[in-house]
C-alpha positions as a LaTeX table, in Angstrom:
\begin{tabular}{lrrr}
\hline
Residue & $x$ (\AA) & $y$ (\AA) & $z$ (\AA) \\
\hline
Met1 & 1.41 & $-11.09$ & 37.36 \\
Ser2 & 4.15 & $-8.69$ & 36.28 \\
Ala3 & 7.61 & $-9.87$ & 35.27 \\
Gly4 & 10.28 & $-10.11$ & 37.91 \\
Arg5 & 13.56 & $-8.27$ & 37.45 \\
Tyr6 & 16.81 & $-10.24$ & 37.35 \\
Asp7 & 20.12 & $-9.08$ & 35.90 \\
Ile8 & 22.25 & $-11.77$ & 34.26 \\
Glu9 & 26.01 & $-12.14$ & 33.81 \\
Ile10 & 27.25 & $-14.43$ & 31.04 \\
Glu11 & 30.90 & $-15.47$ & 30.87 \\
Gln12 & 32.10 & $-15.50$ & 27.26 \\
Gly13 & 33.43 & $-18.93$ & 26.23 \\
Ala14 & 31.83 & $-20.78$ & 29.17 \\
Asp15 & 28.61 & $-22.72$ & 29.54 \\
Phe16 & 25.74 & $-20.68$ & 30.99 \\
Val17 & 22.85 & $-22.20$ & 32.96 \\
Leu18 & 20.15 & $-20.35$ & 34.88 \\
Asn19 & 17.56 & $-22.29$ & 36.89 \\
Ile20 & 14.26 & $-20.49$ & 37.51 \\
Ala21 & 11.40 & $-21.46$ & 39.81 \\
Tyr22 & 8.29 & $-19.81$ & 38.31 \\
Lys23 & 5.42 & $-19.85$ & 40.81 \\
Asp24 & 1.86 & $-18.58$ & 40.94 \\
Thr25 & 0.51 & $-15.98$ & 43.39 \\
Asp26 & $-0.05$ & $-18.74$ & 45.99 \\
Asp27 & 3.68 & $-19.61$ & 45.80 \\
Leu28 & 2.93 & $-22.92$ & 44.04 \\
Met29 & 5.08 & $-24.18$ & 41.17 \\
Ile30 & 3.41 & $-23.68$ & 37.76 \\
Asp31 & 3.40 & $-26.76$ & 35.53 \\
Leu32 & 4.91 & $-25.47$ & 32.28 \\
Gly33 & 4.98 & $-28.85$ & 30.54 \\
Thr34 & 2.53 & $-27.78$ & 27.81 \\
Phe35 & 3.86 & $-24.22$ & 27.43 \\
Thr36 & 6.22 & $-22.72$ & 24.88 \\
Ser37 & 8.81 & $-20.09$ & 25.71 \\
Lys38 & 10.99 & $-17.42$ & 24.16 \\
Met39 & 13.75 & $-15.11$ & 25.34 \\
Gln40 & 15.66 & $-12.63$ & 23.21 \\
Ile41 & 18.76 & $-10.69$ & 24.17 \\
Arg42 & 18.97 & $-7.32$ & 22.40 \\
Glu43 & 21.17 & $-4.24$ & 22.65 \\
Ser44 & 18.01 & $-2.16$ & 23.12 \\
Ser45 & 14.26 & $-2.54$ & 22.74 \\
Asp46 & 14.59 & $-0.72$ & 19.40 \\
Ser47 & 17.19 & $-3.14$ & 17.99 \\
Ala48 & 15.99 & $-4.71$ & 14.75 \\
Asn49 & 17.71 & $-8.02$ & 15.45 \\
Ser50 & 18.32 & $-10.02$ & 18.59 \\
Ile51 & 21.86 & $-10.91$ & 19.62 \\
Ile52 & 20.74 & $-14.43$ & 20.50 \\
Glu53 & 17.39 & $-16.14$ & 20.99 \\
Leu54 & 16.55 & $-18.86$ & 23.48 \\
Thr55 & 13.44 & $-20.99$ & 22.99 \\
Asn56 & 12.24 & $-24.41$ & 24.04 \\
Thr57 & 12.22 & $-25.26$ & 20.31 \\
Asn58 & 15.95 & $-24.55$ & 19.83 \\
Gly59 & 16.81 & $-26.37$ & 23.07 \\
Arg60 & 18.10 & $-23.34$ & 24.95 \\
Ile61 & 15.07 & $-23.33$ & 27.30 \\
Ala62 & 13.73 & $-26.40$ & 29.10 \\
Leu63 & 10.27 & $-26.26$ & 30.66 \\
Gly64 & 8.81 & $-28.60$ & 33.27 \\
Ala65 & 6.53 & $-29.08$ & 36.23 \\
Val66 & 8.96 & $-29.17$ & 39.17 \\
Asp67 & 11.57 & $-26.80$ & 40.62 \\
Pro68 & 13.28 & $-25.52$ & 38.52 \\
Asn69 & 10.47 & $-25.39$ & 35.97 \\
Ile70 & 12.49 & $-23.15$ & 33.61 \\
Val71 & 16.14 & $-23.80$ & 32.74 \\
Leu72 & 18.00 & $-21.42$ & 30.43 \\
Thr73 & 21.11 & $-22.88$ & 28.76 \\
Leu74 & 23.79 & $-21.51$ & 26.45 \\
Ser75 & 26.75 & $-23.69$ & 25.46 \\
Ala76 & 30.34 & $-22.46$ & 25.50 \\
Gly77 & 30.06 & $-22.51$ & 21.70 \\
Asp78 & 27.14 & $-20.08$ & 21.93 \\
Thr79 & 28.76 & $-17.71$ & 24.43 \\
Val80 & 32.16 & $-17.55$ & 22.71 \\
Asn81 & 30.48 & $-15.85$ & 19.74 \\
Leu82 & 28.71 & $-13.18$ & 21.81 \\
Asp83 & 30.12 & $-9.67$ & 21.42 \\
Phe84 & 28.51 & $-6.92$ & 23.51 \\
Asp85 & 29.10 & $-5.20$ & 26.83 \\
Thr86 & 25.57 & $-4.81$ & 28.19 \\
Ala87 & 22.30 & $-5.83$ & 26.59 \\
Phe88 & 18.73 & $-6.47$ & 27.74 \\
Tyr89 & 16.26 & $-9.35$ & 27.72 \\
Asp90 & 12.83 & $-10.50$ & 28.64 \\
Leu91 & 11.56 & $-14.04$ & 29.01 \\
Glu92 & 8.01 & $-15.06$ & 28.21 \\
Val93 & 6.00 & $-18.26$ & 28.40 \\
Val94 & 2.90 & $-19.02$ & 26.33 \\
Ser95 & 0.18 & $-21.38$ & 27.53 \\
Ser96 & $-1.62$ & $-23.86$ & 25.29 \\
Ser97 & $-4.52$ & $-21.36$ & 25.21 \\
Ala98 & $-2.10$ & $-18.70$ & 23.84 \\
Thr99 & $-1.91$ & $-16.62$ & 27.05 \\
Val100 & 1.46 & $-14.84$ & 27.10 \\
Ser101 & 3.10 & $-14.18$ & 30.47 \\
Lys102 & 6.31 & $-12.23$ & 31.00 \\
Val103 & 8.41 & $-14.11$ & 33.57 \\
Leu104 & 11.62 & $-12.08$ & 33.89 \\
Arg105 & 13.31 & $-9.03$ & 32.43 \\
Gly106 & 16.60 & $-7.30$ & 33.02 \\
Ser107 & 20.07 & $-6.56$ & 31.77 \\
Val108 & 22.72 & $-8.96$ & 30.51 \\
Lys109 & 26.37 & $-8.22$ & 31.15 \\
Leu110 & 28.93 & $-10.13$ & 29.09 \\
Ile111 & 32.12 & $-10.94$ & 31.00 \\
Lys112 & 34.78 & $-11.04$ & 28.27 \\
Glu113 & 37.01 & $-14.08$ & 27.90 \\
Phe114 & 40.77 & $-13.81$ & 28.34 \\
Thr115 & 41.74 & $-17.48$ & 27.99 \\
Lys116 & 41.20 & $-18.51$ & 24.36 \\
\hline
\end{tabular}
């Protein structure tokens, strides 16, 4: 199954939460309870370093069995330190048998903060 496309807007200095319902080809929710996950935001695919990384290990991605089975979270403390206009991401999940699936990909627009 190929990755879906979804463009994200993050407001600098505010909490960010994105709920995702990841389903199989029969439109059934996939139980991601035993999976791992990783998402990196980069200025380009050639960028040596990511701007920020979300994983289930660092607590910025929560995985489960019910809708939403993927929750992406950045705290206001995370977003206040972001400094870019537009960047790009992809999100992948890895099964316990090491099968990697791309879930989403797209652009990330940072809405700059005025109230500080």
